[in-house]
C-alpha positions in Angstrom: -31.8 55.0 -38.9 -28.6 57.0 -38.8 -27.2 58.7 -41.8 -24.7 56.5 -43.9 -21.8 57.8 -45.9 -24.0 57.6 -48.9 -26.3 60.3 -47.1 -23.9 62.9 -45.6 -20.3 63.7 -44.8 -21.2 63.6 -41.1 -22.7 59.9 -41.7 -19.3 58.9 -43.0 -17.6 60.2 -39.8 -16.0 63.5 -41.3 -15.8 66.4 -38.9 -17.1 64.5 -35.9 -16.3 66.0 -32.5 -17.3 63.1 -30.1 -14.8 60.1 -30.2 -15.9 56.7 -29.6 -15.7 54.9 -26.3 -13.7 51.9 -27.8 -10.5 53.0 -26.2 -11.9 51.8 -22.8 -11.9 48.2 -24.3 -8.3 48.4 -25.3 -5.3 47.2 -23.2 -3.1 49.7 -21.7 -0.2 49.0 -24.1 -0.9 48.6 -27.8 1.6 47.3 -30.3 1.4 49.2 -33.5 2.0 47.3 -36.7 3.8 49.0 -39.7 4.1 47.2 -43.0 6.9 49.6 -43.9 8.9 48.2 -40.9 11.5 45.8 -42.4 11.3 43.7 -39.2 7.5 43.0 -39.9 8.2 42.2 -43.5 10.9 39.9 -42.6 8.8 38.0 -40.1 6.0 37.8 -42.8 8.4 36.3 -45.4 6.8 33.1 -45.9 4.3 34.2 -48.6 7.2 35.3 -50.7 9.2 32.1 -50.1 6.2 30.1 -51.0 5.9 32.0 -54.3 9.7 31.6 -55.1 10.4 28.1 -54.0 7.1 26.2 -54.0 3.9 26.4 -51.7 4.0 23.8 -49.0 0.4 25.0 -47.7 -1.6 22.0 -49.3 0.9 19.3 -47.8 0.7 21.0 -44.3 -3.1 21.4 -44.5 -3.4 17.9 -45.5 -1.3 16.8 -42.4 -3.4 19.0 -40.1 -6.8 17.5 -41.6 -5.4 14.1 -41.1 -4.5 14.7 -37.5 -7.9 16.2 -36.7 -9.6 13.3 -38.4 -7.5 10.8 -36.2 -8.7 12.9 -33.1 -12.2 12.1 -34.1 -13.3 15.2 -36.2 -16.3 14.4 -38.6 -15.0 12.9 -41.7 -17.3 15.3 -43.9 -16.2 18.2 -41.8 -19.8 19.4 -41.3 -20.7 21.3 -38.1 -24.4 20.5 -37.5 -26.1 23.1 -35.5 -29.8 23.2 -34.2 -30.7 26.8 -35.0 -34.3 27.3 -36.0 -35.1 28.0 -39.8 -35.1 31.8 -38.8 -31.7 33.0 -37.3 -29.0 35.5 -37.8 -25.1 35.3 -37.8 -22.2 37.8 -38.1 -19.3 37.9 -40.6 -16.3 40.0 -39.9 -13.0 39.8 -41.8 -9.3 40.6 -41.5 -9.6 41.6 -37.7 -6.5 41.2 -35.8 -4.0 44.1 -35.7 -5.0 44.7 -32.2 -4.9 48.8 -32.5 -7.6 51.6 -32.7 -9.2 50.5 -36.0 -9.8 46.8 -34.6 -11.3 48.1 -31.4 -13.3 50.7 -32.9 -15.4 48.2 -34.6 -16.2 46.4 -31.4 -19.0 48.6 -29.8 -21.1 48.7 -33.0 -20.4 44.8 -33.7 -21.7 44.1 -30.1 -24.8 46.3 -30.7 -25.7 44.8 -34.0 -25.0 41.3 -33.1 -27.6 40.9 -30.4 -29.6 37.9 -31.0 -27.3 36.4 -33.4 -26.4 32.5 -33.2 -22.9 32.8 -34.1 -19.9 34.8 -35.8 -17.4 34.0 -38.6 -14.0 35.6 -38.9 -13.3 35.7 -42.7 -9.5 35.5 -43.2 -6.5 36.8 -41.1 -7.7 36.5 -37.7 -4.2 37.6 -36.4 -1.6 40.0 -37.7 1.3 40.0 -38.7 2.2 36.4 -38.4 -0.7 34.5 -36.7 1.3 34.0 -33.3 -0.5 32.3 -30.3 0.8 35.1 -28.0 -1.2 37.6 -30.1 -4.6 36.0 -29.6 -5.1 37.6 -26.2 -5.3 41.3 -27.3 -6.4 40.7 -30.9 -9.2 38.0 -30.5 -10.1 37.0 -26.9 -10.0 40.5 -25.5 -12.0 42.3 -28.2 -14.6 39.8 -28.6 -15.0 38.6 -24.8 -18.5 40.1 -24.9 -19.9 38.5 -27.7 -21.9 35.8 -26.2 -22.0 33.2 -29.0 -19.6 30.9 -30.7 -17.1 32.2 -33.4 -15.8 30.1 -36.1 -13.0 31.2 -38.5 -11.3 30.5 -41.7 -7.4 31.3 -41.9 -5.9 34.0 -44.1 -2.5 34.0 -45.6 -1.3 35.8 -42.3 -2.6 32.9 -40.1 -0.5 30.7 -42.3 2.8 32.6 -41.7 3.6 30.2 -38.8 2.2 27.0 -40.4 -1.4 27.6 -38.9 -0.4 26.2 -35.5 -1.9 28.8 -33.3 -5.0 28.9 -35.5 -5.5 25.2 -34.9 -4.9 25.3 -31.2 -7.5 28.1 -30.7 -10.2 27.0 -33.2 -9.6 23.2 -33.5 -9.8 21.7 -30.0 -6.2 22.6 -29.0 -4.6 20.7 -31.8 -1.1 19.7 -30.9 1.8 20.6 -33.0 2.5 18.7 -36.2 5.5 16.1 -36.1 8.7 17.4 -37.7 9.0 16.1 -41.2 12.2 14.6 -42.8 14.6 17.3 -44.0 14.5 17.9 -47.9 17.4 17.0 -50.2 20.3 19.5 -49.7 20.4 22.5 -52.2 16.8 21.7 -53.6 14.2 24.3 -53.8 12.5 22.9 -50.8 15.8 22.8 -48.9 16.3 26.7 -49.4 12.8 27.3 -48.6 13.0 25.4 -45.3 16.4 27.2 -44.5 14.7 30.6 -44.6 11.2 29.6 -43.3 9.7 31.6 -40.5 8.6 29.5 -37.6 7.1 30.3 -34.1 9.2 31.1 -31.2 9.6 28.0 -28.9 7.9 29.7 -26.1 4.9 31.1 -28.3 1.5 30.4 -26.6 2.6 29.6 -23.0 -0.2 32.0 -21.8 -2.9 30.9 -24.1 -4.9 29.1 -21.4 -5.0 32.3 -19.5 -6.2 34.1 -22.7 -9.0 31.6 -23.1 -10.6 32.9 -19.9 -11.7 36.0 -21.7 -14.1 33.8 -23.8 -14.7 30.9 -21.3 -18.6 30.8 -21.1 -20.2 27.7 -22.3 -22.4 29.7 -24.8 -19.0 31.0 -26.5 -17.4 27.7 -27.3 -17.0 26.3 -30.6 -14.9 23.6 -32.1 -14.4 23.2 -35.8 -13.1 20.1 -37.7 -10.3 21.9 -39.2 -9.2 24.9 -41.3 -12.0 24.4 -43.8 -15.6 23.3 -43.0 -19.3 23.5 -43.5 -22.0 24.6 -41.2 -25.5 23.1 -41.6 -28.0 25.4 -39.8 -31.5 26.5 -40.4 -32.3 26.3 -44.1 -28.8 26.9 -45.4 -25.3 25.4 -45.6 -22.3 27.9 -44.9 -19.0 26.6 -46.3 -15.7 27.9 -45.3 -12.6 27.3 -47.4 -8.9 27.8 -46.6 -7.0 29.5 -49.5 -3.6 29.3 -47.7 -0.6 31.5 -48.6 -1.3 32.1 -52.2 -5.0 32.2 -52.7 -5.4 28.6 -54.1 -6.7 25.3 -52.6 -5.2 21.9 -52.8 -6.8 18.8 -54.6 -7.9 17.3 -51.4 -9.9 20.4 -50.3 -11.1 20.8 -53.8 -12.6 17.3 -53.8 -14.3 18.0 -50.5 -15.7 21.3 -51.8 -17.4 19.6 -54.7 -18.8 17.0 -52.5 -20.3 19.3 -49.8 -21.5 21.7 -52.5 -23.9 19.0 -53.9 -27.6 19.1 -53.3 -30.4 21.5 -53.5 -29.8 23.2 -50.1 -29.0 27.0 -50.6 -25.3 27.6 -49.9 -23.1 30.6 -48.8 -19.3 30.4 -49.5 -17.0 32.2 -47.0 -13.3 32.3 -48.4 -10.0 33.9 -47.5 -9.6 35.2 -51.1 -12.6 37.0 -52.7 -13.7 35.8 -56.1 -14.4 39.3 -57.4 -12.5 42.2 -56.2 -11.3 45.6 -57.3 -13.3 45.3 -60.6 -11.7 41.9 -61.5 -12.4 38.3 -61.5 -10.2 35.9 -59.4 -11.8 32.5 -59.8 -9.4 30.8 -57.3 -7.5 27.8 -58.9 -8.0 24.3 -57.5 -5.0 22.0 -57.6 -5.5 19.5 -60.5 -7.8 21.6 -62.5 -10.9 23.8 -62.2 -11.6 26.8 -60.1 -13.6 27.4 -56.8 -16.0 29.9 -59.1 -16.6 26.9 -61.3 -18.1 25.1 -58.4 -19.7 28.0 -56.9 -21.6 29.3 -60.0 -22.7 25.7 -61.1 -26.5 25.9 -61.0 -26.8 22.4 -59.5 -24.9 23.6 -56.4 -27.4 26.3 -55.4 -24.9 28.9 -54.1 -26.4 32.4 -53.3 -23.5 34.3 -52.1 -19.7 34.1 -51.9 -18.1 36.3 -49.3 -14.4 36.8 -49.0 -11.9 38.6 -46.8 -8.3 39.4 -47.4 -9.0 42.9 -49.0 -9.5 45.4 -46.3 -12.8 47.0 -47.4 -16.3 46.3 -48.5 -17.3 45.6 -52.2 -20.4 43.9 -53.8 -20.8 42.4 -57.3 -24.3 41.0 -58.1 -23.4 38.6 -61.0 -26.2 37.5 -63.1 -25.5 33.8 -64.2 -26.4 32.1 -67.4 -29.3 30.3 -65.8 -30.9 33.6 -64.6 -30.0 33.4 -61.1 -28.1 36.4 -59.4 -25.1 35.5 -57.2 -23.8 38.0 -54.7 -20.0 38.2 -54.6 -19.0 40.1 -51.6 -15.7 41.5 -50.2 -15.8 41.8 -46.4 -12.4 42.4 -44.9 -12.8 45.7 -43.2 -13.0 44.1 -39.7 -9.9 46.0 -38.2 -6.8 45.9 -40.2 -5.5 49.0 -42.1 -7.9 50.2 -44.9 -7.3 49.0 -48.4 -8.1 51.9 -50.8 -11.4 51.8 -52.8 -10.5 54.9 -55.0 -8.0 52.6 -56.9 -11.0 50.7 -58.3 -11.6 51.7 -61.7 -15.2 52.1 -63.2 -16.6 48.6 -62.8 -17.3 46.5 -65.9 -16.9 42.9 -65.1 -19.2 39.7 -65.6 -22.1 41.9 -66.5 -21.9 44.1 -63.5 -21.6 47.8 -64.2 -20.9 50.8 -62.0 -24.5 51.2 -61.3 -24.8 47.6 -59.9 -21.6 47.8 -57.8 -21.3 48.9 -54.2 -18.3 49.7 -52.0 -17.3 51.2 -48.5 -15.7 53.4 -48.1 -17.0 55.3 -50.9 -14.1 56.0 -53.4 -14.3 59.8 -52.7 -13.9 59.1 -49.0 -11.0 56.8 -49.5 -9.1 59.4 -51.6 -9.6 62.1 -49.1 -8.6 59.6 -46.3 -5.4 58.7 -48.0 -4.6 62.2 -49.3 -4.7 63.5 -45.6 -2.4 60.5 -44.6 0.2 61.2 -47.1 -0.1 64.9 -46.7 1.0 64.2 -42.9 3.7 61.7 -43.9 5.2 64.1 -46.7 4.7 67.2 -44.5 2.7 68.6 -47.4 -0.8 69.0 -45.7 -1.7 72.3 -47.4 -0.9 70.9 -50.9 -1.8 67.2 -50.6 -4.9 67.0 -48.4 -8.3 67.0 -49.9 -11.5 67.6 -48.3 -14.2 64.8 -48.7 -16.1 66.9 -51.1 -13.0 67.5 -53.2 -12.3 63.7 -53.1 -15.9 63.0 -54.4 -15.8 65.5 -57.1 -12.5 64.4 -58.7 -13.4 60.7 -58.4 -16.9 61.5 -60.1 -14.9 63.3 -63.0 -12.3 60.4 -63.4 -14.8 57.7 -63.5 -17.5 59.5 -65.4 -20.2 59.0 -62.8 -22.6 61.1 -60.8 -22.1 62.1 -57.1 -22.4 59.1 -54.8 -23.3 61.1 -51.9 -26.2 63.6 -51.8 -24.5 66.6 -53.5 -23.7 69.8 -51.4 -22.0 73.0 -52.8 -20.5 72.6 -56.1 -16.7 71.8 -56.1 -14.6 73.0 -58.9 -12.0 70.3 -60.0 -8.5 71.9 -60.4 -5.3 70.8 -61.7 -4.1 70.2 -58.3 -7.0 67.9 -57.5 -6.5 65.9 -60.6 -2.7 65.5 -60.0 -3.2 64.3 -56.3 -5.8 61.9 -57.6 -3.3 60.7 -60.3 -0.7 60.4 -57.9 -2.6 58.3 -55.3 -3.8 55.8 -58.0 -7.4 56.9 -58.5 -9.2 54.7 -60.9 -10.6 55.8 -64.3 -13.1 54.9 -67.0 -12.3 51.9 -69.2 -11.8 54.0 -72.4 -9.1 56.1 -70.6 -7.0 53.4 -69.0 -5.1 52.5 -72.2 -4.5 56.2 -73.0 -3.3 57.3 -69.6 -0.9 54.4 -68.8 0.2 55.9 -65.7 2.5 53.7 -63.6 1.6 55.4 -60.4 -1.5 53.2 -59.7 0.8 50.1 -59.7 3.3 51.9 -57.4 0.7 53.2 -55.1 -1.1 49.8 -54.7 2.0 47.8 -54.2 4.4 50.1 -52.2 2.2 52.8 -50.3 -1.1 51.0 -49.8 0.0 48.1 -47.6 1.1 50.1 -44.7 -0.6 50.7 -41.4 -0.8 53.6 -39.0 -2.9 54.5 -36.0 -4.9 57.1 -37.8 -7.6 59.4 -36.2 -11.2 58.6 -37.1 -13.0 58.0 -39.4 -11.4 54.5 -39.8 -13.9 53.3 -42.3 -14.2 49.8 -40.8 -17.3 47.5 -41.5 -18.9 44.0 -40.6 -21.8 42.1 -41.9 -25.1 40.7 -40.4 -27.0 38.1 -42.2 -30.5 37.3 -41.4 -31.8 34.0 -42.7 -35.4 32.9 -43.3 -36.5 29.9 -45.1 -37.3 32.4 -48.1 -34.3 34.8 -48.1 -31.1 36.0 -46.7 -31.0 39.7 -45.7 -27.3 40.8 -45.8 -26.4 44.2 -44.5 -23.0 46.0 -44.1 -22.6 48.1 -41.2 -20.0 51.0 -40.8 -17.7 51.5 -37.8 -15.9 54.9 -38.0 -14.4 55.3 -34.4 -16.7 58.2 -33.8 -19.3 58.0 -31.0 -22.4 58.6 -33.4 -21.7 55.5 -35.3 -20.9 53.5 -32.2 -24.3 54.2 -30.8 -26.2 53.7 -34.0 -24.0 51.9 -36.6 -25.2 53.0 -40.1 -26.0 50.6 -42.9 -23.8 51.2 -45.9 -25.4 48.5 -48.0 -28.3 46.0 -47.9 -29.4 43.5 -50.3 -32.0 40.6 -50.0 -31.0 37.3 -51.4 -33.8 34.9 -52.3 -33.4 31.3 -51.5 -36.1 29.8 -53.4 
């Protein structure tokens, strides 16, 4: 087994001389998305409009579900597969920016996924707005050599054009929804409709040609709608659609309660993680209750809840009142720009402590990565850029933890290191947060972090493989750095065995 980032800096991808071969898979012309570009932000405006003028996602989702039911989709929205009791599947989240970081995941993903029965894309299949024209280079091309079906749940970006392209690709080429009557003039709904982003009339004209890249019979899958359940082997896998604002409507909530019943072990896959960045986000259900109420109920027998949306890997083993441990996982590192982990404070949530928590990239690597990025952007490399060892050392001091990676030569934490760590929003211990009251973490996470660029490796991307037996699920998080060594032998960054009995 190759070194991981927890073993050596080389295992993390630092200092590698041999770039990966992933560029051979990429198209000749690559569109580069920048979330600091006003044009991109304007195209992706529907999330803000929904929060200001009311969220229409639940109504639109209900119309899609009704259309699929009329077309013959199963009423219970369950996909019944015939996999044996021992099988494997992949989970990869937040994939589709179509640039180097997405394609850098593909070679390792194809190696690790050999022998798996299917894959699930957990949130945000296509950036920036889920357009049908983007599926060629951001879905069909990168995964053309994966010889098994791919199911998906939409993320907020897939909803920025009312989910039309997602439904065409994953739901049996569902036709467009009929136009609804115009809302009352000068109402909030009227203002929202006036400003709402919609797909271009010619969007998706070449979708049939794009599909040829994944046209083998073994690659085909049709799902009953934007949320679904898969019965396979000894488990039920349930995917829910959290829409634009990270909530689910009453109809989907009632369905989730129904398909969660019974003793069969269950795994939830959701567009919005329930535990993330050291906080609990239980996901409200319209009409009352939360998704986590359903997931944590002992009679429903969930063993894991995996969410996308946040572009890194995190795991929280939460011990429930009945003695079970439920694994809450963030798995959104499949291709989009990296969300920082160094901003995560020392973990203490729902009984999960820093010693239980796992993340990738390691916080020190995340800090070093972003210090170099902003050193380049601000043209202050000599001052701003930290080595990976310096990043590890200053994170360990701020959080009051030991070195995460096998320690090398001792690094002295200087005022410069502390200043850069503070400016980039590095987390701290719970007892220091009130005393410091620095506004920079909020500024960093809301202004600087949501921006993309084509970085040089390491990219710190990741994907999951889950191996299921009647007794247990073995979950492994694999890294993709963009370097040849990790392409040829993807390192395991985290592993946990989850009992089913």
